[in-house]
DSSP file (Angstrom, degrees, kcal/mol; ACC not computed):
  #  RESIDUE AA STRUCTURE BP1 BP2  ACC     N-H-->O    O-->H-N    N-H-->O    O-->H-N    TCO  KAPPA ALPHA  PHI   PSI    X-CA   Y-CA   Z-CA
    1    1 A M     >        0   0    0      0, 0.0     4,-0.6     0, 0.0    24,-0.1   0.000 360.0 360.0 360.0 -35.5   -4.0    1.7   -4.0
    2    2 A Q  T >4  +     0   0    0      1,-0.2     3,-0.7     2,-0.2     4,-0.3   0.902 360.0  50.3 -68.8 -39.8   -4.7    3.2   -0.7
    3    3 A M  G >4 S+     0   0    0      1,-0.2     3,-1.4     2,-0.2    -1,-0.2   0.752  94.0  72.7 -73.6 -23.5   -3.1    6.6   -1.4
    4    4 A V  G 34 S+     0   0    0      1,-0.3    -1,-0.2    -3,-0.1     5,-0.2   0.841  95.9  52.8 -61.0 -32.1   -5.0    7.1   -4.7
    5    5 A G  G << S+     0   0    0     -3,-0.7    -1,-0.3    -4,-0.6    -2,-0.2   0.604  89.0 101.3 -79.1 -11.5   -8.1    7.8   -2.8
    6    6 A W  S X  S-     0   0    0     -3,-1.4     3,-1.4    -4,-0.3     4,-0.2  -0.474  82.6-106.9 -77.0 144.3   -6.5   10.5   -0.6
    7    7 A K  T 3  S+     0   0    0      1,-0.3    -1,-0.1    -2,-0.2    -2,-0.1  -0.480 103.6   7.8 -66.8 137.5   -7.1   14.1   -1.4
    8    8 A N  T >  S+     0   0    0     -2,-0.2     3,-0.7     1,-0.1    -1,-0.3   0.717  87.1 131.4  62.2  24.6   -4.0   15.8   -2.9
    9    9 A A  G X>  +     0   0    0     -3,-1.4     4,-2.8     1,-0.2     3,-1.8   0.586  45.1  89.7 -80.7  -8.9   -2.2   12.4   -3.2
   10   10 A A  G 34 S+     0   0    0      1,-0.3    -1,-0.2     2,-0.2    13,-0.1   0.807  79.9  60.3 -58.7 -29.5   -1.3   13.1   -6.8
   11   11 A S  G <4 S+     0   0    0     -3,-0.7    -1,-0.3     1,-0.2    -2,-0.1   0.734 115.0  34.7 -70.7 -19.8    2.0   14.7   -5.6
   12   12 A V  T <4 S+     0   0    0     -3,-1.8     2,-1.2     1,-0.2    -2,-0.2   0.819 111.9  59.8 -98.0 -41.9    2.9   11.3   -4.0
   13   13 A V     <  +     0   0    0     -4,-2.8    10,-0.3     1,-0.2    -1,-0.2  -0.740  61.1 146.2 -92.9  92.8    1.5    8.9   -6.5
   14   14 A V    >   -     0   0    0     -2,-1.2     3,-1.1     1,-0.3     5,-0.4   0.327  42.8-141.0-115.9   6.6    3.3    9.8   -9.7
   15   15 A G  T 3  S-     0   0    0      1,-0.2    -1,-0.3     8,-0.2     5,-0.0  -0.479  70.3 -12.7  74.1-136.3    3.7    6.5  -11.5
   16   16 A D  T 3  S-     0   0    0     -2,-0.2    -1,-0.2     1,-0.1    -2,-0.0   0.416  89.6-112.8 -87.0   2.1    6.9    5.8  -13.3
   17   17 A G  S <  S+     0   0    0     -3,-1.1    -2,-0.1     2,-0.3    -1,-0.1   0.223 102.9  87.2  88.2 -16.0    8.2    9.4  -13.1
   18   18 A K  S    S+     0   0    0     -4,-0.0     2,-0.4     2,-0.0    -3,-0.1   0.740  85.6  54.8 -85.2 -25.5    7.9   10.0  -16.9
   19   19 A S        -     0   0    0     -5,-0.4    -2,-0.3     2,-0.1     4,-0.1  -0.840  67.3-149.6-111.7 145.7    4.3   11.0  -16.7
   20   20 A K  S    S+     0   0    0     -2,-0.4    -1,-0.1     2,-0.1    -5,-0.1   0.603  72.4  99.1 -85.7 -12.3    2.8   13.8  -14.7
   21   21 A A  S    S-     0   0    0      1,-0.1    -2,-0.1    -7,-0.1     2,-0.0  -0.506  84.4-105.9 -76.0 142.4   -0.6   11.9  -14.4
   22   22 A P        -     0   0    0      0, 0.0     2,-0.8     0, 0.0    -8,-0.2  -0.360  30.9-114.5 -66.1 147.3   -1.1   10.0  -11.1
   23   23 A L        -     0   0    0    -10,-0.3     2,-0.4   -13,-0.1    -8,-0.2  -0.751  40.7-171.8 -83.7 113.4   -0.9    6.2  -11.4
   24   24 A E        -     0   0    0     -2,-0.8     2,-0.4   -20,-0.0    -3,-0.0  -0.842  10.4-149.5-112.3 146.9   -4.3    4.9  -10.7
   25   25 A Y        -     0   0    0     -2,-0.4     3,-0.1   -24,-0.1     4,-0.0  -0.881  13.2-161.1-115.2 144.3   -5.4    1.3  -10.2
   26   26 A T  S    S-     0   0    0     -2,-0.4     2,-0.3     1,-0.3    -1,-0.1   0.519  75.6 -33.1 -97.2  -7.4   -8.7   -0.3  -11.0
   27   27 A G  S  > S-     0   0    0      1,-0.1     4,-2.2     0, 0.0    -1,-0.3  -0.975  77.9 -67.1 173.2-175.1   -8.0   -3.3   -8.6
   28   28 A M  H  > S+     0   0    0     -2,-0.3     4,-2.3     2,-0.2     5,-0.1   0.896 126.8  48.6 -66.6 -42.2   -5.5   -5.6   -7.2
   29   29 A V  H  > S+     0   0    0      2,-0.2     4,-2.6     1,-0.2    -1,-0.2   0.912 112.2  49.8 -65.3 -41.8   -4.5   -7.3  -10.4
   30   30 A D  H  > S+     0   0    0      2,-0.2     4,-2.6     1,-0.2     5,-0.2   0.901 110.4  50.4 -62.6 -41.3   -4.2   -4.0  -12.2
   31   31 A A  H  X S+     0   0    0     -4,-2.2     4,-2.2     2,-0.2    -2,-0.2   0.903 110.6  50.1 -62.8 -41.7   -1.9   -2.7   -9.4
   32   32 A F  H  X S+     0   0    0     -4,-2.3     4,-2.3     2,-0.2    -2,-0.2   0.944 112.8  46.1 -60.8 -49.6    0.2   -5.8   -9.7
   33   33 A R  H  X S+     0   0    0     -4,-2.6     4,-2.6     1,-0.2    -2,-0.2   0.919 114.5  46.3 -61.9 -45.6    0.6   -5.4  -13.4
   34   34 A K  H  X S+     0   0    0     -4,-2.6     4,-2.8     2,-0.2     5,-0.3   0.863 110.8  52.9 -68.9 -35.2    1.4   -1.7  -13.3
   35   35 A T  H  X>S+     0   0    0     -4,-2.2     4,-2.6    -5,-0.2     5,-0.7   0.938 113.1  43.6 -63.2 -46.4    3.9   -2.2  -10.5
   36   36 A V  H  X5S+     0   0    0     -4,-2.3     4,-1.2     3,-0.2    -2,-0.2   0.913 116.9  47.3 -65.3 -42.1    5.7   -4.9  -12.5
   37   37 A R  H  <5S+     0   0    0     -4,-2.6    -2,-0.2    -5,-0.2    -1,-0.2   0.921 123.3  30.7 -65.6 -45.1    5.5   -2.8  -15.7
   38   38 A H  H  <5S+     0   0    0     -4,-2.8    -2,-0.2    -5,-0.2    -3,-0.2   0.802 136.6  20.4 -88.4 -30.5    6.7    0.5  -14.1
   39   39 A E  H  <5S-     0   0    0     -4,-2.6    -3,-0.2    -5,-0.3    -2,-0.2   0.525 105.1-114.5-118.8  -9.3    9.0   -0.6  -11.3
   40   40 A G    ><< -     0   0    0     -4,-1.2     3,-1.3    -5,-0.7     4,-0.4  -0.028  36.6 -73.5  90.7 161.5   10.0   -4.2  -12.3
   41   41 A F  T >  S+     0   0    0      1,-0.3     3,-1.4     2,-0.2     4,-0.5   0.808 124.3  67.4 -63.9 -30.7    9.3   -7.5  -10.6
   42   42 A G  T >> S+     0   0    0      1,-0.3     3,-0.9     2,-0.2     4,-0.6   0.741  84.9  71.8 -62.7 -23.4   11.8   -6.8   -7.8
   43   43 A A  H X> S+     0   0    0     -3,-1.3     4,-0.7     1,-0.2     3,-0.7   0.794  88.1  63.1 -64.0 -27.0    9.5   -4.0   -6.5
   44   44 A L  H <> S+     0   0    0     -3,-1.4     4,-0.9    -4,-0.4     3,-0.4   0.827  98.1  55.7 -67.0 -30.2    7.1   -6.6   -5.3
   45   45 A Y  H <4 S+     0   0    0     -3,-0.9    -1,-0.2    -4,-0.5    -2,-0.2   0.669  97.8  62.4 -78.4 -15.8    9.7   -8.0   -2.9
   46   46 A K  H <X S+     0   0    0     -3,-0.7     4,-0.9    -4,-0.6    -1,-0.2   0.791 100.2  54.9 -73.8 -28.2   10.2   -4.6   -1.2
   47   47 A V  H  X S+     0   0    0     -4,-0.7     4,-2.7    -3,-0.4     5,-0.3   0.860  94.0  67.1 -75.5 -37.1    6.6   -4.6   -0.1
   48   48 A V  H  X S+     0   0    0     -4,-0.9     4,-2.4     1,-0.2     5,-0.2   0.916 102.9  42.8 -57.3 -51.5    6.7   -7.9    1.8
   49   49 A P  H  > S+     0   0    0      0, 0.0     4,-2.4     0, 0.0    -1,-0.2   0.904 114.9  51.5 -62.9 -37.7    9.0   -6.9    4.6
   50   50 A S  H  X S+     0   0    0     -4,-0.9     4,-2.0     2,-0.2    -2,-0.2   0.918 112.4  44.3 -65.7 -42.8    7.3   -3.5    5.0
   51   51 A I  H  X S+     0   0    0     -4,-2.7     4,-2.5     2,-0.2     5,-0.2   0.896 112.3  53.2 -68.1 -39.9    3.9   -5.0    5.3
   52   52 A A  H  X S+     0   0    0     -4,-2.4     4,-2.4    -5,-0.3     5,-0.2   0.924 110.1  47.6 -60.8 -44.3    5.1   -7.7    7.7
   53   53 A I  H  X S+     0   0    0     -4,-2.4     4,-2.6     1,-0.2     5,-0.2   0.903 111.2  51.7 -62.8 -41.3    6.7   -5.1   10.0
   54   54 A A  H  X S+     0   0    0     -4,-2.0     4,-2.3     2,-0.2    -2,-0.2   0.919 111.5  46.0 -63.0 -44.3    3.4   -3.1    9.9
   55   55 A F  H  X S+     0   0    0     -4,-2.5     4,-2.4     2,-0.2    -2,-0.2   0.921 114.5  46.9 -65.7 -44.0    1.3   -6.1   10.9
   56   56 A V  H  X S+     0   0    0     -4,-2.4     4,-2.6    -5,-0.2     5,-0.2   0.928 113.1  49.4 -63.9 -44.5    3.6   -7.1   13.7
   57   57 A T  H  X S+     0   0    0     -4,-2.6     4,-2.7    -5,-0.2     5,-0.3   0.917 110.5  51.0 -60.4 -44.1    3.8   -3.6   15.0
   58   58 A Y  H  X S+     0   0    0     -4,-2.3     4,-2.4    -5,-0.2    -1,-0.2   0.931 112.3  45.8 -58.3 -47.8    0.1   -3.2   14.9
   59   59 A E  H  X S+     0   0    0     -4,-2.4     4,-2.2     2,-0.2    -2,-0.2   0.898 113.9  48.3 -65.8 -40.7   -0.5   -6.5   16.9
   60   60 A V  H  X S+     0   0    0     -4,-2.6     4,-2.7     2,-0.2    -2,-0.2   0.935 113.5  46.4 -66.1 -46.1    2.2   -5.7   19.5
   61   61 A V  H  X S+     0   0    0     -4,-2.7     4,-2.5     1,-0.2     6,-0.2   0.900 111.2  53.0 -63.2 -40.6    0.9   -2.1   20.1
   62   62 A K  H  X>S+     0   0    0     -4,-2.4     5,-2.3    -5,-0.3     4,-0.7   0.916 112.1  45.1 -59.7 -43.9   -2.6   -3.5   20.3
   63   63 A D  H ><5S+     0   0    0     -4,-2.2     3,-0.5     3,-0.2    -2,-0.2   0.909 112.4  50.9 -66.9 -42.2   -1.5   -6.0   22.9
   64   64 A V  H 3<5S+     0   0    0     -4,-2.7    -2,-0.2     1,-0.2    -1,-0.2   0.898 114.3  43.7 -62.5 -41.2    0.5   -3.4   24.9
   65   65 A L  H 3<5S-     0   0    0     -4,-2.5    -1,-0.2    -5,-0.2    -2,-0.2   0.574 109.7-124.5 -81.8  -8.6   -2.5   -1.0   25.0
   66   66 A G  T <<5 +     0   0    0     -4,-0.7     2,-0.5    -3,-0.5    -3,-0.2   0.816  51.5 161.6  70.8  29.8   -4.9   -3.8   25.8
   67   67 A V      < -     0   0    0     -5,-2.3     2,-0.6    -6,-0.2    -1,-0.2  -0.713  23.0-162.1 -86.5 129.6   -7.1   -3.1   22.9
   68   68 A E        -     0   0    0     -2,-0.5     2,-0.6     2,-0.0    -5,-0.0  -0.956   7.9-147.9-113.8 120.4   -9.5   -5.9   21.9
   69   69 A M        +     0   0    0     -2,-0.6     2,-0.4     2,-0.0    -2,-0.0  -0.757  22.2 178.5 -88.2 124.2  -11.0   -5.8   18.5
   70   70 A R        -     0   0    0     -2,-0.6     2,-0.6     0, 0.0    -2,-0.0  -0.974  29.0-129.7-126.8 142.0  -14.4   -7.3   18.3
   71   71 A I        -     0   0    0     -2,-0.4     2,-0.0     2,-0.0    -2,-0.0  -0.794  34.2-124.7 -87.1 123.7  -16.8   -7.6   15.4
   72   72 A S              0   0    0     -2,-0.6    -1,-0.0     1,-0.1     0, 0.0  -0.340 360.0 360.0 -71.2 150.5  -20.2   -6.3   16.6
   73   73 A D              0   0    0     -2,-0.0    -1,-0.1     0, 0.0    -2,-0.0   0.462 360.0 360.0 -75.0 360.0  -23.2   -8.5   16.2
């Protein structure tokens, strides 16, 4: 869903490989349905470790650099 909004992302977001049109999502439920339809239910389990690693890395780097995220008033 994030890459669909990027300029020239069509070369990366290609759907199931059978179609040349980019795979676009209208929301989270649509992305879930299309992922299962085009890549199978097992594709959902590939995402979990990758997202977990990304969040942990972000938090560790933030702590190492001493960055404090604050929501402005």
